[in-house]
Each structure stands twice: as structure tokens, then as C-alpha cells.
N, C-alpha and C positions, 0 to 999 in steps of 0.2 A: 564085877562092880556093875552098877544099874545108873548109866548115865542118860536115863530120861529121868532121872528124878536129880540130878548133879548140876551143880553150875558148869557153863561149858566155855566162858569167857575164862582163857588164860590158857587152856588146854593146847594143846600141840596137835594138829588136824592134817588128814591129807585127803585129796579129793579120788576116790576110788572109781567111780561113775558119775556122768551126769548128762542130762541133756544137751548141755554145750559143749562140745567135745574139748573146747579149749580151756576147759576147766579142768580135764582130768589132768590127776597128776599134779595140782596147786599141793603144795605144803606148805605152812605155817601156823601160826598161834592164832587161834581165835581171839576178836577182838571186841567184836559187837553181836548181840543177838537178834533177831525180832522175831516175830512171830513165824513169819515165810521165809526170812536168811539169816545166815552167818558171814559174817565179814571176817575175811582171813587174811590178815598180814603176812606177804611173802616176797622177800626180796626186796622190802622197803615201800612195796605197794598195798595199798588193799584192795582185795578180790571179794565181789558180793557174790554169795553162792544161793542160789536159791534152795530151800531145802528139799520142797518138791521136786520128784526127779534126779535127784543127786543122791550118792552112797558115801558114806564118810569113815574114816579110820580114824580113831582118837587115841595117841601113844599113850595110854594109862594100863597100869598092870599088863603088857606084854602088848596090848594092842587092844580094842573094842571096835569091831564096825558096824553101825547102825544105818539102817536106811533114814532117808532122810522124813519120810512121814511120820514113823514113830515121834522124833520130836517137833514135829508140825504143831506148837502150840506155844503161844506167848511165853519168855524164860518164866516170869513168878508165877504162871498158872502151871506150868510143868513141874517148878522145886515144890509147890504147894501139894501139889498131887501125891509126893513121897513121904510128907506127914503121916 
């Protein structure tokens, strides 16, 4: 599955690596996305995770890992590119 062209909101995600060590291991659902951030709801709290400098594992079709720079676009622009 090509997540670069897919809507990310609602997907389960875990942070594999990040420039901020406190974010590594955070697991939850994507509740919002901007050009530079994913907002992940984890344990009832929202964590803002910068895309740049982070690596994500999305739990779809057995798991897909993406580097944050691969999805470093506004969501609407990224999804349009898939057409």
C-alpha cells in the first residue's frame, strides 16, 4: 500500500525514531495532520510529532514504515498527487 497517497487520519501509528527521544515508542491513532506534523492520540492525550526527523510505522496490511520526509506535504496536496 502506498501511504504517500493515502489519507493518514484514523490510521494506527507508532513512532519508530524521532529527533525528540520522548516521542519514540508513542503509539496511537492519527487524529490530525498538517504539512509538518502528525497529531497522534495516545493514552487519551494528543502528541504533536514533527514529520521531519521522524520515522513512522503505520499498522496497515501487516505494517508499513515511512520516513517523515516522504510525507512532508500538506495532506490535500499529497493525496492529490495520487490521482
